[in-house]
C-alpha positions as CSV (number, residue, x, y, z in Angstrom):
1,M,75.0,116.9,87.7
2,T,74.4,115.6,91.2
3,D,76.8,113.9,93.6
4,T,76.1,110.1,93.6
5,P,77.5,107.5,95.9
6,A,79.8,106.1,93.1
7,L,81.1,109.6,92.3
8,P,83.6,110.0,95.1
9,S,85.4,106.7,94.4
10,T,85.5,107.5,90.7
11,L,87.0,110.9,91.3
12,I,89.5,109.5,93.9
13,A,90.6,106.9,91.3
14,T,91.2,109.6,88.7
15,A,93.1,111.8,91.3
16,R,95.3,108.7,92.1
17,A,96.1,108.3,88.4
18,A,97.0,112.0,88.2
19,A,99.3,111.8,91.2
20,L,101.5,109.4,89.2
21,N,102.5,112.4,87.1
22,A,103.6,114.5,90.1
23,H,107.0,116.2,90.0
24,A,107.9,116.0,93.6
25,P,111.7,115.4,93.8
26,Y,112.1,117.6,97.0
27,S,109.2,116.6,99.3
28,R,108.8,113.1,97.8
29,F,105.0,113.6,98.4
30,A,102.8,113.2,95.4
31,V,99.4,114.8,95.1
32,G,96.7,114.3,92.5
33,A,93.5,116.2,92.1
34,A,90.4,115.7,89.9
35,L,87.7,118.2,89.2
36,L,84.2,117.1,88.1
37,M,82.7,119.5,85.6
38,E,79.0,120.2,85.1
39,N,78.9,118.1,81.9
40,G,80.6,115.1,83.5
41,D,84.1,115.9,82.2
42,V,87.0,115.5,84.6
43,I,90.0,117.8,84.7
44,T,93.1,116.6,86.6
45,G,96.2,118.1,88.1
46,A,99.4,116.9,89.9
47,N,101.8,118.8,92.1
48,V,104.8,120.4,90.4
49,E,107.7,121.2,92.7
50,N,110.5,123.7,92.0
51,A,113.9,124.0,93.6
52,S,112.7,127.5,94.6
53,Y,110.1,126.0,96.9
54,G,107.7,129.0,96.8
55,L,107.3,128.5,93.0
56,S,105.9,125.0,93.5
57,L,102.3,124.3,92.4
58,C,99.8,122.2,94.3
59,A,97.7,119.6,92.3
60,E,94.5,121.4,93.1
61,T,95.8,124.7,91.8
62,V,97.1,123.0,88.6
63,A,93.7,121.5,88.0
64,I,91.8,124.7,88.7
65,A,94.2,126.7,86.5
66,T,93.6,124.2,83.7
67,A,89.8,124.6,84.1
68,S,90.2,128.4,84.1
69,A,92.5,128.3,81.0
70,A,89.7,126.4,79.2
71,G,87.1,129.0,80.2
72,R,85.4,126.5,82.6
73,L,86.1,127.9,86.1
74,R,82.4,128.3,86.9
75,E,81.6,124.7,85.8
76,I,83.3,122.9,88.7
77,V,80.8,120.8,90.7
78,A,83.2,118.6,92.9
79,I,86.8,118.0,93.6
80,A,88.8,115.0,94.8
81,V,92.4,115.1,96.2
82,I,94.7,112.3,97.2
83,G,98.3,112.3,98.3
84,G,101.0,110.3,99.9
85,A,104.8,109.8,100.3
86,M,106.4,108.5,97.2
87,D,108.0,105.0,97.2
88,A,111.2,104.2,95.4
89,D,109.3,103.9,92.1
90,G,107.7,107.3,92.5
91,R,104.3,106.0,93.4
92,P,102.3,107.6,96.2
93,T,101.7,105.4,99.2
94,G,99.7,105.6,102.4
95,T,96.2,104.9,103.7
96,V,95.4,108.2,105.5
97,P,93.3,110.7,103.5
98,V,94.8,114.1,102.8
99,S,93.0,117.3,102.5
100,P,93.8,120.5,100.6
101,C,96.3,122.9,102.2
102,G,95.1,126.3,103.2
103,R,96.3,128.0,100.0
104,C,94.4,125.4,97.9
105,R,91.3,125.8,100.0
106,Q,91.3,129.5,99.1
107,V,91.9,128.7,95.4
108,I,89.1,126.2,95.4
109,N,86.9,128.8,97.2
110,E,87.5,131.3,94.3
111,A,86.3,128.8,91.8
112,A,83.4,127.7,94.0
113,Q,82.2,131.3,94.5
114,M,82.5,132.0,90.8
115,G,80.2,129.1,90.2
116,S,77.9,129.9,93.1
117,R,78.5,126.5,94.7
118,D,79.5,125.0,98.0
119,L,81.6,122.2,96.5
120,P,82.0,118.7,97.9
121,V,85.7,118.1,98.5
122,H,86.5,114.3,98.5
123,C,89.7,113.6,100.4
124,G,91.3,110.3,99.7
125,A,94.4,108.3,100.5
126,A,97.0,107.1,98.0
127,E,95.9,103.6,98.8
128,G,92.9,101.9,100.2
129,D,89.2,102.9,100.5
130,A,89.3,105.6,103.1
131,V,87.6,108.8,101.8
132,R,86.4,111.8,103.8
133,T,84.0,114.1,102.1
134,Y,83.5,117.7,103.3
135,R,81.6,120.8,102.0
136,L,84.1,123.5,101.1
137,S,82.3,125.8,103.6
138,D,83.3,123.3,106.4
139,L,87.0,123.4,105.3
140,L,87.1,127.1,104.9
141,P,84.4,128.8,107.0
142,D,83.7,132.5,106.5
143,A,85.9,132.5,103.4
144,F,86.9,135.7,101.6
145,G,86.3,135.6,97.9
146,P,84.8,137.3,94.8
147,S,81.5,138.0,96.6
148,D,83.3,140.1,99.2
149,L,84.5,142.3,96.4
150,G,81.1,142.5,94.8
151,I,82.0,140.1,92.0
152,S,79.8,137.1,91.3
């Protein structure tokens, strides 16, 4: 499947819907992620925080773990992520696009290398039309991954 002009906005909308399921009582910052699979399926994730902060899960990691659990880690062709501070009703707000944290960039890289792809990463805001699209290699240049260990 190829990246089309309509695709980023569709993935961003799906990530926004996923963010509504975020469990973020500590940071009050909801994040949603959407993975586009080779066959057009979309797998989503939302951040899940824990009182022991180090045990929290980012939305991107949740989505990629879901794809892996389904045996589909090599099938990811694009990812979208959105985030924003939660309002009183728990909905993410804000018009500035967010990008994956460093840990998530590494997790995305693992999946991308397993699928031999330089994934497009669509970064959106909780509200509005602002979207920034990057290649994973631009977000994480000279990344360490499976190929460095002789695994493809």
